[in-house]
C-alpha positions as protocol buffer text, in pm:
chain_id: "A"
residue {
  index: 1
  type: MET
  ca { x: 1098 y: 6766 z: 9793 }
}
residue {
  index: 2
  type: LEU
  ca { x: 1339 y: 6552 z: 9996 }
}
residue {
  index: 3
  type: TYR
  ca { x: 1251 y: 6252 z: 10209 }
}
residue {
  index: 4
  type: ARG
  ca { x: 1524 y: 6126 z: 10441 }
}
residue {
  index: 5
  type: ILE
  ca { x: 1484 y: 5766 z: 10554 }
}
residue {
  index: 6
  type: GLY
  ca { x: 1743 y: 5659 z: 10809 }
}
residue {
  index: 7
  type: PHE
  ca { x: 1816 y: 5576 z: 11169 }
}
residue {
  index: 8
  type: PRO
  ca { x: 1688 y: 5787 z: 11460 }
}
residue {
  index: 9
  type: GLY
  ca { x: 1858 y: 6078 z: 11627 }
}
residue {
  index: 10
  type: ALA
  ca { x: 2114 y: 6335 z: 11520 }
}
residue {
  index: 11
  type: ILE
  ca { x: 2413 y: 6101 z: 11514 }
}
residue {
  index: 12
  type: GLY
  ca { x: 2538 y: 6160 z: 11162 }
}
residue {
  index: 13
  type: ASP
  ca { x: 2400 y: 5828 z: 11049 }
}
residue {
  index: 14
  type: ARG
  ca { x: 2381 y: 5695 z: 10698 }
}
residue {
  index: 15
  type: ALA
  ca { x: 2047 y: 5759 z: 10535 }
}
residue {
  index: 16
  type: LEU
  ca { x: 1869 y: 5698 z: 10210 }
}
residue {
  index: 17
  type: ILE
  ca { x: 1750 y: 6031 z: 10071 }
}
residue {
  index: 18
  type: LEU
  ca { x: 1473 y: 6034 z: 9810 }
}
residue {
  index: 19
  type: ARG
  ca { x: 1417 y: 6343 z: 9594 }
}
residue {
  index: 20
  type: PHE
  ca { x: 1078 y: 6398 z: 9428 }
}
residue {
  index: 21
  type: GLY
  ca { x: 880 y: 6679 z: 9269 }
}
residue {
  index: 22
  type: GLU
  ca { x: 717 y: 6938 z: 9496 }
}
residue {
  index: 23
  type: ASP
  ca { x: 364 y: 6817 z: 9427 }
}
residue {
  index: 24
  type: LEU
  ca { x: 430 y: 6448 z: 9489 }
}
residue {
  index: 25
  type: ALA
  ca { x: 237 y: 6290 z: 9775 }
}
residue {
  index: 26
  type: ALA
  ca { x: 103 y: 6627 z: 9893 }
}
residue {
  index: 27
  type: ASP
  ca { x: -243 y: 6479 z: 9942 }
}
residue {
  index: 28
  type: GLN
  ca { x: -107 y: 6200 z: 10161 }
}
residue {
  index: 29
  type: LEU
  ca { x: 91 y: 6445 z: 10372 }
}
residue {
  index: 30
  type: ASN
  ca { x: -212 y: 6668 z: 10416 }
}
residue {
  index: 31
  type: GLN
  ca { x: -414 y: 6372 z: 10538 }
}
residue {
  index: 32
  type: CYS
  ca { x: -166 y: 6325 z: 10822 }
}
residue {
  index: 33
  type: ASN
  ca { x: -239 y: 6674 z: 10960 }
}
residue {
  index: 34
  type: SER
  ca { x: 98 y: 6669 z: 11133 }
}
residue {
  index: 35
  type: GLY
  ca { x: 162 y: 7041 z: 11120 }
}
residue {
  index: 36
  type: ASP
  ca { x: 523 y: 6953 z: 11028 }
}
residue {
  index: 37
  type: SER
  ca { x: 564 y: 6717 z: 10735 }
}
residue {
  index: 38
  type: SER
  ca { x: 942 y: 6759 z: 10723 }
}
residue {
  index: 39
  type: ALA
  ca { x: 1034 y: 6484 z: 10966 }
}
residue {
  index: 40
  type: SER
  ca { x: 918 y: 6178 z: 11148 }
}
residue {
  index: 41
  type: TYR
  ca { x: 1118 y: 5993 z: 11408 }
}
residue {
  index: 42
  type: GLY
  ca { x: 886 y: 5698 z: 11455 }
}
residue {
  index: 43
  type: LEU
  ca { x: 973 y: 5338 z: 11378 }
}
residue {
  index: 44
  type: LEU
  ca { x: 952 y: 5213 z: 11023 }
}
residue {
  index: 45
  type: SER
  ca { x: 750 y: 4899 z: 10969 }
}
residue {
  index: 46
  type: ALA
  ca { x: 933 y: 4575 z: 10893 }
}
residue {
  index: 47
  type: ASP
  ca { x: 842 y: 4577 z: 10524 }
}
residue {
  index: 48
  type: THR
  ca { x: 951 y: 4941 z: 10487 }
}
residue {
  index: 49
  type: MET
  ca { x: 1285 y: 4868 z: 10654 }
}
residue {
  index: 50
  type: MET
  ca { x: 1345 y: 4571 z: 10427 }
}
residue {
  index: 51
  type: LEU
  ca { x: 1260 y: 4759 z: 10109 }
}
residue {
  index: 52
  type: ARG
  ca { x: 1483 y: 5050 z: 10214 }
}
residue {
  index: 53
  type: ASN
  ca { x: 1782 y: 4821 z: 10265 }
}
residue {
  index: 54
  type: LEU
  ca { x: 1715 y: 4619 z: 9950 }
}
residue {
  index: 55
  type: LEU
  ca { x: 1706 y: 4939 z: 9746 }
}
residue {
  index: 56
  type: TRP
  ca { x: 2021 y: 5066 z: 9916 }
}
residue {
  index: 57
  type: ALA
  ca { x: 2207 y: 4740 z: 9846 }
}
residue {
  index: 58
  type: ARG
  ca { x: 2106 y: 4732 z: 9480 }
}
residue {
  index: 59
  type: LEU
  ca { x: 2206 y: 5095 z: 9430 }
}
residue {
  index: 60
  type: GLN
  ca { x: 2541 y: 5039 z: 9601 }
}
residue {
  index: 61
  type: ARG
  ca { x: 2616 y: 4745 z: 9370 }
}
residue {
  index: 62
  type: SER
  ca { x: 2480 y: 4931 z: 9062 }
}
residue {
  index: 63
  type: GLU
  ca { x: 2233 y: 4648 z: 9005 }
}
residue {
  index: 64
  type: ALA
  ca { x: 1918 y: 4861 z: 8980 }
}
residue {
  index: 65
  type: ASP
  ca { x: 1836 y: 5041 z: 8654 }
}
residue {
  index: 66
  type: ALA
  ca { x: 1670 y: 5383 z: 8647 }
}
residue {
  index: 67
  type: PHE
  ca { x: 1316 y: 5246 z: 8609 }
}
residue {
  index: 68
  type: GLU
  ca { x: 1357 y: 4996 z: 8894 }
}
residue {
  index: 69
  type: SER
  ca { x: 1507 y: 5265 z: 9118 }
}
residue {
  index: 70
  type: GLU
  ca { x: 1215 y: 5495 z: 9042 }
}
residue {
  index: 71
  type: THR
  ca { x: 945 y: 5239 z: 9111 }
}
residue {
  index: 72
  type: LEU
  ca { x: 1112 y: 5105 z: 9426 }
}
residue {
  index: 73
  type: GLY
  ca { x: 1165 y: 5462 z: 9545 }
}
residue {
  index: 74
  type: LEU
  ca { x: 798 y: 5544 z: 9497 }
}
residue {
  index: 75
  type: ASP
  ca { x: 698 y: 5223 z: 9677 }
}
residue {
  index: 76
  type: LEU
  ca { x: 929 y: 5317 z: 9962 }
}
residue {
  index: 77
  type: LEU
  ca { x: 791 y: 5670 z: 9983 }
}
residue {
  index: 78
  type: SER
  ca { x: 433 y: 5542 z: 9992 }
}
residue {
  index: 79
  type: MET
  ca { x: 512 y: 5290 z: 10267 }
}
residue {
  index: 80
  type: SER
  ca { x: 705 y: 5549 z: 10470 }
}
residue {
  index: 81
  type: LEU
  ca { x: 416 y: 5795 z: 10451 }
}
residue {
  index: 82
  type: ARG
  ca { x: 177 y: 5526 z: 10569 }
}
residue {
  index: 83
  type: SER
  ca { x: 405 y: 5464 z: 10868 }
}
residue {
  index: 84
  type: LEU
  ca { x: 417 y: 5838 z: 10936 }
}
residue {
  index: 85
  type: CYS
  ca { x: 39 y: 5877 z: 10923 }
}
residue {
  index: 86
  type: ALA
  ca { x: -16 y: 5569 z: 11138 }
}
residue {
  index: 87
  type: GLY
  ca { x: 224 y: 5703 z: 11398 }
}
residue {
  index: 88
  type: LEU
  ca { x: 60 y: 6043 z: 11404 }
}
residue {
  index: 89
  type: ALA
  ca { x: -283 y: 5881 z: 11440 }
}
residue {
  index: 90
  type: THR
  ca { x: -173 y: 5694 z: 11753 }
}
residue {
  index: 91
  type: PRO
  ca { x: -272 y: 5886 z: 12066 }
}
residue {
  index: 92
  type: ARG
  ca { x: 26 y: 6013 z: 12266 }
}
residue {
  index: 93
  type: ARG
  ca { x: 9 y: 6204 z: 12590 }
}
residue {
  index: 94
  type: SER
  ca { x: 224 y: 6514 z: 12599 }
}
residue {
  index: 95
  type: ALA
  ca { x: 560 y: 6481 z: 12770 }
}
residue {
  index: 96
  type: LEU
  ca { x: 783 y: 6746 z: 12921 }
}
residue {
  index: 97
  type: PRO
  ca { x: 1070 y: 6856 z: 12694 }
}
residue {
  index: 98
  type: HIS
  ca { x: 1338 y: 6716 z: 12924 }
}
residue {
  index: 99
  type: ARG
  ca { x: 1173 y: 6374 z: 12913 }
}
residue {
  index: 100
  type: ARG
  ca { x: 1162 y: 6382 z: 12534 }
}
residue {
  index: 101
  type: HIS
  ca { x: 1530 y: 6474 z: 12530 }
}
residue {
  index: 102
  type: ALA
  ca { x: 1602 y: 6188 z: 12768 }
}
residue {
  index: 103
  type: VAL
  ca { x: 1427 y: 5944 z: 12534 }
}
residue {
  index: 104
  type: GLU
  ca { x: 1622 y: 6081 z: 12236 }
}
residue {
  index: 105
  type: ARG
  ca { x: 1950 y: 6022 z: 12422 }
}
residue {
  index: 106
  type: VAL
  ca { x: 1849 y: 5660 z: 12475 }
}
residue {
  index: 107
  type: LYS
  ca { x: 1747 y: 5616 z: 12111 }
}
residue {
  index: 108
  type: GLU
  ca { x: 2074 y: 5765 z: 11987 }
}
residue {
  index: 109
  type: ALA
  ca { x: 2281 y: 5545 z: 12217 }
}
residue {
  index: 110
  type: VAL
  ca { x: 2101 y: 5231 z: 12102 }
}
residue {
  index: 111
  type: ALA
  ca { x: 2119 y: 5332 z: 11735 }
}
residue {
  index: 112
  type: THR
  ca { x: 2494 y: 5391 z: 11766 }
}
residue {
  index: 113
  type: ALA
  ca { x: 2566 y: 5055 z: 11929 }
}
residue {
  index: 114
  type: PRO
  ca { x: 2262 y: 4824 z: 11908 }
}
residue {
  index: 115
  type: ALA
  ca { x: 2469 y: 4511 z: 11978 }
}
residue {
  index: 116
  type: ASP
  ca { x: 2586 y: 4635 z: 12320 }
}
residue {
  index: 117
  type: ARG
  ca { x: 2472 y: 4443 z: 12627 }
}
residue {
  index: 118
  type: TRP
  ca { x: 2217 y: 4703 z: 12723 }
}
residue {
  index: 119
  type: THR
  ca { x: 2034 y: 4699 z: 13055 }
}
residue {
  index: 120
  type: VAL
  ca { x: 1749 y: 4920 z: 13171 }
}
residue {
  index: 121
  type: ALA
  ca { x: 1970 y: 5052 z: 13451 }
}
residue {
  index: 122
  type: ARG
  ca { x: 2243 y: 5155 z: 13206 }
}
residue {
  index: 123
  type: LEU
  ca { x: 2000 y: 5327 z: 12971 }
}
residue {
  index: 124
  type: ALA
  ca { x: 1826 y: 5494 z: 13264 }
}
residue {
  index: 125
  type: LYS
  ca { x: 2158 y: 5641 z: 13372 }
}
residue {
  index: 126
  type: LEU
  ca { x: 2208 y: 5788 z: 13025 }
}
residue {
  index: 127
  type: ALA
  ca { x: 1859 y: 5937 z: 13043 }
}
residue {
  index: 128
  type: SER
  ca { x: 1901 y: 6065 z: 13401 }
}
residue {
  index: 129
  type: LEU
  ca { x: 1578 y: 5892 z: 13494 }
}
residue {
  index: 130
  type: SER
  ca { x: 1495 y: 5603 z: 13721 }
}
residue {
  index: 131
  type: PRO
  ca { x: 1453 y: 5266 z: 13544 }
}
residue {
  index: 132
  type: PHE
  ca { x: 1080 y: 5270 z: 13619 }
}
residue {
  index: 133
  type: HIS
  ca { x: 1028 y: 5621 z: 13483 }
}
residue {
  index: 134
  type: LEU
  ca { x: 1239 y: 5554 z: 13176 }
}
residue {
  index: 135
  type: CYS
  ca { x: 1032 y: 5248 z: 13081 }
}
residue {
  index: 136
  type: HIS
  ca { x: 711 y: 5442 z: 13138 }
}
residue {
  index: 137
  type: VAL
  ca { x: 816 y: 5754 z: 12948 }
}
residue {
  index: 138
  type: PHE
  ca { x: 981 y: 5560 z: 12666 }
}
residue {
  index: 139
  type: ARG
  ca { x: 667 y: 5360 z: 12592 }
}
residue {
  index: 140
  type: GLU
  ca { x: 452 y: 5674 z: 12622 }
}
residue {
  index: 141
  type: ILE
  ca { x: 661 y: 5871 z: 12371 }
}
residue {
  index: 142
  type: VAL
  ca { x: 789 y: 5604 z: 12133 }
}
residue {
  index: 143
  type: GLY
  ca { x: 493 y: 5369 z: 12149 }
}
residue {
  index: 144
  type: THR
  ca { x: 694 y: 5053 z: 12219 }
}
residue {
  index: 145
  type: SER
  ca { x: 897 y: 4902 z: 12501 }
}
residue {
  index: 146
  type: ILE
  ca { x: 1270 y: 4961 z: 12533 }
}
residue {
  index: 147
  type: TYR
  ca { x: 1334 y: 4590 z: 12472 }
}
residue {
  index: 148
  type: ASP
  ca { x: 1136 y: 4589 z: 12149 }
}
residue {
  index: 149
  type: TYR
  ca { x: 1312 y: 4906 z: 12038 }
}
residue {
  index: 150
  type: VAL
  ca { x: 1659 y: 4754 z: 12094 }
}
residue {
  index: 151
  type: LEU
  ca { x: 1548 y: 4440 z: 11911 }
}
residue {
  index: 152
  type: HIS
  ca { x: 1417 y: 4654 z: 11625 }
}
residue {
  index: 153
  type: GLU
  ca { x: 1752 y: 4835 z: 11597 }
}
residue {
  index: 154
  type: ARG
  ca { x: 1953 y: 4512 z: 11607 }
}
residue {
  index: 155
  type: LEU
  ca { x: 1746 y: 4364 z: 11327 }
}
residue {
  index: 156
  type: ALA
  ca { x: 1767 y: 4686 z: 11127 }
}
residue {
  index: 157
  type: HIS
  ca { x: 2146 y: 4691 z: 11153 }
}
residue {
  index: 158
  type: SER
  ca { x: 2171 y: 4324 z: 11058 }
}
residue {
  index: 159
  type: LEU
  ca { x: 1991 y: 4374 z: 10726 }
}
residue {
  index: 160
  type: ASP
  ca { x: 2293 y: 4512 z: 10542 }
}
residue {
  index: 161
  type: ALA
  ca { x: 2514 y: 4223 z: 10650 }
}
residue {
  index: 162
  type: VAL
  ca { x: 2251 y: 3970 z: 10543 }
}
residue {
  index: 163
  type: LEU
  ca { x: 2210 y: 4136 z: 10204 }
}
residue {
  index: 164
  type: ASP
  ca { x: 2585 y: 4177 z: 10153 }
}
residue {
  index: 165
  type: GLY
  ca { x: 2631 y: 3801 z: 10155 }
}
residue {
  index: 166
  type: GLY
  ca { x: 2991 y: 3814 z: 10277 }
}
residue {
  index: 167
  type: ASP
  ca { x: 2969 y: 3685 z: 10634 }
}
residue {
  index: 168
  type: ASN
  ca { x: 2806 y: 3367 z: 10754 }
}
residue {
  index: 169
  type: LEU
  ca { x: 2485 y: 3407 z: 10947 }
}
residue {
  index: 170
  type: THR
  ca { x: 2631 y: 3295 z: 11278 }
}
residue {
  index: 171
  type: ALA
  ca { x: 2889 y: 3575 z: 11263 }
}
residue {
  index: 172
  type: ILE
  ca { x: 2617 y: 3824 z: 11170 }
}
residue {
  index: 173
  type: ALA
  ca { x: 2399 y: 3705 z: 11459 }
}
residue {
  index: 174
  type: LEU
  ca { x: 2674 y: 3745 z: 11717 }
}
residue {
  index: 175
  type: ALA
  ca { x: 2786 y: 4081 z: 11578 }
}
residue {
  index: 176
  type: ALA
  ca { x: 2426 y: 4208 z: 11601 }
}
residue {
  index: 177
  type: GLY
  ca { x: 2400 y: 4112 z: 11967 }
}
residue {
  index: 178
  type: PHE
  ca { x: 2205 y: 3785 z: 11941 }
}
residue {
  index: 179
  type: ALA
  ca { x: 2300 y: 3482 z: 12145 }
}
residue {
  index: 180
  type: SER
  ca { x: 2301 y: 3234 z: 11857 }
}
residue {
  index: 181
  type: HIS
  ca { x: 2223 y: 3174 z: 11492 }
}
residue {
  index: 182
  type: SER
  ca { x: 1891 y: 3013 z: 11581 }
}
residue {
  index: 183
  type: HIS
  ca { x: 1787 y: 3301 z: 11808 }
}
residue {
  index: 184
  type: PHE
  ca { x: 1872 y: 3551 z: 11536 }
}
residue {
  index: 185
  type: THR
  ca { x: 1686 y: 3355 z: 11267 }
}
residue {
  index: 186
  type: ALA
  ca { x: 1375 y: 3322 z: 11483 }
}
residue {
  index: 187
  type: ARG
  ca { x: 1367 y: 3694 z: 11565 }
}
residue {
  index: 188
  type: PHE
  ca { x: 1444 y: 3792 z: 11206 }
}
residue {
  index: 189
  type: ARG
  ca { x: 1167 y: 3575 z: 11066 }
}
residue {
  index: 190
  type: GLY
  ca { x: 924 y: 3689 z: 11334 }
}
residue {
  index: 191
  type: PHE
  ca { x: 983 y: 4053 z: 11245 }
}
residue {
  index: 192
  type: PHE
  ca { x: 1040 y: 4047 z: 10869 }
}
residue {
  index: 193
  type: GLY
  ca { x: 835 y: 3740 z: 10782 }
}
residue {
  index: 194
  type: VAL
  ca { x: 1126 y: 3573 z: 10602 }
}
residue {
  index: 195
  type: THR
  ca { x: 1443 y: 3398 z: 10719 }
}
residue {
  index: 196
  type: PRO
  ca { x: 1786 y: 3559 z: 10665 }
}
residue {
  index: 197
  type: THR
  ca { x: 1877 y: 3275 z: 10428 }
}
residue {
  index: 198
  type: ALA
  ca { x: 1564 y: 3323 z: 10218 }
}
residue {
  index: 199
  type: LEU
  ca { x: 1615 y: 3699 z: 10205 }
}
residue {
  index: 200
  type: ARG
  ca { x: 1978 y: 3659 z: 10098 }
}
residue {
  index: 201
  type: ARG
  ca { x: 1877 y: 3413 z: 9826 }
}
residue {
  index: 202
  type: ALA
  ca { x: 1605 y: 3647 z: 9695 }
}
residue {
  index: 203
  type: ALA
  ca { x: 1838 y: 3948 z: 9698 }
}
residue {
  index: 204
  type: THR
  ca { x: 2105 y: 3754 z: 9509 }
}
residue {
  index: 205
  type: ALA
  ca { x: 1845 y: 3671 z: 9246 }
}
residue {
  index: 206
  type: GLY
  ca { x: 1747 y: 4038 z: 9222 }
}
residue {
  index: 207
  type: GLN
  ca { x: 1409 y: 3979 z: 9378 }
}
residue {
  index: 208
  type: ALA
  ca { x: 1227 y: 4136 z: 9671 }
}
residue {
  index: 209
  type: PRO
  ca { x: 1028 y: 3905 z: 9902 }
}
residue {
  index: 210
  type: ASN
  ca { x: 653 y: 3963 z: 9892 }
}
residue {
  index: 211
  type: CYS
  ca { x: 653 y: 4093 z: 10249 }
}
residue {
  index: 212
  type: ALA
  ca { x: 879 y: 4380 z: 10143 }
}
residue {
  index: 213
  type: ARG
  ca { x: 638 y: 4494 z: 9874 }
}
residue {
  index: 214
  type: SER
  ca { x: 312 y: 4475 z: 10070 }
}
């Protein structure tokens, strides 16, 4: 059984793919009653995002042994399934197919270039909706505001740079679309529960912050 954990939309993005036995987590999937357990395009929680990127970074640098990879992978699967079930349990009113497609176009555009200077008017043009209707439909389908979604994507894309340790945090902040180092740090800590500096220090030491393992 394959579980693909990546960015939204069909944009050929990088993803972390986990392969498990057919019987693994079947009970959790059945509890979701999704009717289609093959995919979920909801937002990952902050701790799930962090664990995904920490595992990716350690695998890329060949720092994780087989046992660590297995346990972290199982943790990540469990957290992802919880996010899936929570999303499916949240009431959503049905939306017309063309509105769902419009929202997917917006999500793909943001995922491709999260640091762009997005405006509601610009995204509404991509969606072929009025700004008012886009905001309404986006929140109805995705479950969050467009602003929070863009912020979520900017923080998600900044994780790799923080974990890589090559660039200074000011450069990372500006490249991710934040106005300053302090603005980036405040948003990062507010979302992930740890500062970029603390996360980088923990990753260098081969540790995962507690918030990423909750």
